[in-house]
C-alpha positions in Angstrom: 21.0 -11.0 14.7 20.7 -9.5 11.6 21.3 -5.7 12.8 24.2 -7.6 14.9 26.1 -8.6 11.8 25.1 -5.1 10.2 27.0 -3.5 12.1 30.3 -5.6 10.9 29.5 -4.7 7.0 27.1 -7.5 6.3 24.5 -7.5 3.8 22.0 -9.5 2.0 23.0 -10.6 -1.2 21.0 -12.8 -3.3 22.1 -16.4 -3.9 22.0 -16.0 -7.9 24.1 -13.0 -7.6 26.5 -14.8 -5.0 26.7 -18.0 -6.9 27.8 -16.2 -10.1 30.8 -14.7 -8.8 31.7 -17.8 -6.3 30.5 -20.5 -8.5 32.8 -23.2 -6.7 31.0 -22.6 -3.2 29.1 -25.8 -2.0 26.0 -24.8 -0.2 23.6 -27.7 1.2 20.9 -28.4 -0.4 18.3 -26.5 2.4 20.4 -23.4 2.2 20.2 -22.6 -1.4 16.3 -21.4 -0.8 17.5 -19.4 2.1 18.5 -15.9 2.3 22.4 -15.3 3.1 24.3 -12.9 4.6 27.9 -11.5 4.3 30.4 -8.9 4.4 30.7 -6.3 1.8 34.2 -5.2 1.4 33.6 -2.5 -1.2 29.8 -2.4 -3.4 29.5 -5.4 -5.3 32.8 -7.2 -3.8 31.8 -9.7 -0.7 33.9 -11.5 1.1 32.8 -15.0 1.3 34.9 -16.5 4.3 31.7 -16.6 6.5 28.6 -17.1 5.0 25.4 -16.7 7.2 22.3 -18.3 6.0 18.5 -17.5 7.1 15.3 -18.7 6.3 12.8 -15.8 6.2 10.1 -15.9 3.5 7.3 -18.1 4.2 7.3 -19.9 7.4 10.1 -18.9 9.4 12.7 -21.2 11.1 14.6 -20.6 14.2 17.8 -22.4 13.0 20.5 -20.4 11.4 23.3 -21.9 9.2 27.0 -21.1 9.0 29.6 -21.4 6.5 33.2 -20.9 7.1 36.1 -20.7 4.5 33.4 -22.2 2.2 33.0 -25.2 4.8 29.7 -25.9 6.6 30.5 -25.8 10.2 27.0 -26.0 11.7 23.1 -24.9 11.9 22.3 -23.6 15.2 18.9 -21.9 16.7 18.1 -18.4 17.3 14.7 -17.8 18.3 12.7 -15.1 16.9 11.1 -12.4 18.6 7.6 -13.7 17.2 6.7 -15.8 14.6 5.7 -12.8 12.1 7.7 -12.2 8.4 10.3 -9.7 8.7 9.3 -6.2 7.1 12.4 -4.9 5.6 10.8 -1.6 4.8 11.5 0.7 7.9 8.7 3.5 7.6 10.2 6.7 8.3 7.7 9.9 8.9 9.4 13.2 7.7 6.2 15.3 7.5 3.1 15.6 9.2 -0.1 17.2 7.3 -2.9 18.8 8.3 -6.4 17.0 7.9 -7.4 18.8 5.0 -4.9 17.1 2.5 -6.2 14.6 0.5 -3.1 12.0 -0.3 -3.0 13.5 -4.3 -2.4 17.1 -2.6 0.1 15.4 0.1 2.3 14.2 -3.1 2.2 17.5 -5.1 3.1 19.3 -1.8 6.2 17.5 -1.6 6.9 17.5 -4.9 7.2 20.8 -4.5 9.0 21.4 -1.2 11.7 18.9 -3.3 11.6 21.7 -5.6 12.1 24.7 -3.2 14.7 22.5 -1.0 16.9 21.8 -4.1 16.5 25.2 -6.0 17.0 28.1 -4.0 15.9 30.6 -6.5 12.6 28.6 -6.9 9.5 30.2 -6.8 7.1 28.1 -5.3 3.1 28.0 -6.3 0.0 29.1 -4.1 -0.4 26.2 -3.6 2.8 25.5 -1.8 2.5 28.7 0.1 -1.1 27.9 1.5 0.2 24.7 3.4 3.4 25.7 3.9 2.7 26.9 7.6 0.8 24.0 8.1 3.2 21.1 7.4 5.4 20.4 10.4 8.6 18.9 9.7 9.3 15.7 12.2 
């Protein structure tokens, strides 16, 4: 459901931030603790005509709240795939390093690689050149 709403430019907004822009919006007591999604018109400006509330922290709840035109409409059930918490950070692997590099060396190589990519005239160090052919870009 979250991915579906994101197709229509819906984003999560902190409750405090939302209430600072729309102080007259009347949430039910249960929904004030929930996460809310609404359509973003431009950065920092939201369309408050449709607000969707989810309980996402702690024990997840299958019920989703819906507000239309700043009025409570209903709470409906949307089953989650599992009872695990949602991990918002999606890990995207861009580089595959050989076995011989530890974490600090990988960090050093990435830093050097960013310099090489952003500055065409930059002369890389011997360390970077040593591992350049063995690091695989995905």
